[in-house]
C-alpha positions in Angstrom: 0.0 0.0 0.0 2.8 2.4 0.8 4.6 1.6 -2.4 1.4 2.4 -4.4 1.0 5.7 -2.6 4.7 6.5 -3.1 4.3 6.0 -6.9 1.2 8.2 -7.0 3.0 10.9 -5.0 6.1 10.6 -7.1 4.2 11.0 -10.3 2.4 14.1 -9.0 5.6 15.7 -7.7 7.4 15.0 -11.0 4.5 16.7 -12.9 4.7 19.7 -10.5 8.5 20.0 -11.0 8.2 19.8 -14.8 5.3 22.3 -14.8 7.3 24.7 -12.6 10.4 24.5 -14.9 8.2 25.2 -17.9 6.6 28.2 -16.2 10.0 29.6 -15.1 11.6 29.1 -18.5 8.7 30.8 -20.3 8.1 33.5 -17.6 4.5 32.4 -17.1 3.2 34.1 -14.0 -0.1 35.1 -12.4 -0.5 38.7 -11.4 -3.1 40.1 -9.0 -4.6 41.9 -12.0 -4.9 38.6 -13.8 -6.7 37.2 -10.8 -9.1 40.1 -10.5 -9.9 40.2 -14.2 -10.5 36.4 -14.4 -12.7 36.5 -11.2 -14.7 39.5 -12.6 -15.3 37.6 -15.9 -16.4 34.5 -14.1 -18.8 36.5 -11.9 -20.3 38.3 -14.8 -20.7 35.0 -16.6 -22.4 33.5 -13.6 -24.7 36.5 -13.1 -25.7 36.4 -16.7 -26.8 32.8 -16.2 -29.2 34.0 -13.6 -30.6 36.8 -15.7 -28.4 39.7 -14.5 -27.0 40.8 -17.9 -25.6 44.2 -17.0 -24.3 44.3 -13.4 -22.6 47.5 -12.3 -18.9 47.7 -12.0 -19.4 48.5 -8.3 -21.4 45.3 -7.8 -18.9 43.1 -9.6 -15.9 44.7 -7.8 -17.6 44.1 -4.4 -18.2 40.4 -5.2 -14.6 40.1 -6.5 -13.2 41.6 -3.3 -15.3 39.1 -1.2 -14.2 36.1 -3.4 -10.6 37.1 -3.3 -10.7 37.4 0.5 -11.2 33.6 0.7 -7.8 31.9 0.3 -9.3 28.6 -0.9 -11.0 30.5 -3.7 -7.8 32.4 -4.6 -5.9 29.1 -4.8 -8.7 27.5 -6.9 -8.9 30.5 -9.3 -5.1 30.7 -9.5 -4.9 27.1 -10.6 -7.6 27.7 -13.3 -5.7 30.7 -14.6 -2.4 28.8 -14.6 -4.0 25.9 -16.5 -5.3 28.3 -19.1 -1.9 30.0 -19.4 -0.1 26.7 -19.7 -2.6 25.4 -22.3 -2.1 28.6 -24.3 1.6 28.2 -24.1 1.5 24.6 -25.3 -0.8 25.6 -28.2 1.7 28.3 -29.1 4.9 26.2 -28.7 3.9 22.7 -29.7 3.2 21.7 -33.2 0.6 19.0 -33.5 0.6 16.5 -36.3 -2.7 15.1 -37.5 -2.6 11.3 -38.1 -5.4 8.9 -39.0 -5.3 5.7 -37.0 -7.6 2.9 -36.2 -9.3 2.8 -32.8 -7.1 -0.2 -31.8 -3.9 1.6 -32.8 -5.0 4.7 -31.0 -5.5 2.7 -27.7 -2.2 1.0 -28.1 -0.3 4.3 -28.7 -2.1 6.2 -25.9 -1.7 3.5 -23.3 1.7 2.2 -24.4 0.5 -1.2 -25.3 3.1 -2.2 -27.8 
């Protein structure tokens, strides 16, 4: 049981180290302005779902301030922003090749079943 947990932890830690190196090499950062802007966009989107199409800036800013006073929310939103930034970086830097394969070949390649 400990060996299985170690492998799982090692994989997660390895991913974090690789992600951290990629972020540092490409100067990917989250600023407080990024966090405020992203939060405001999410709040406006959610308000629109409930029929409030044009909330005032003061209303949105008040909600943003309350949301950002919660450290758990700040962490969650920061992770979402970082995921978006990393995805955009990968789209920009990695060239994808299109290749038609059968379902069986796809499964073999994706899961390393050679």
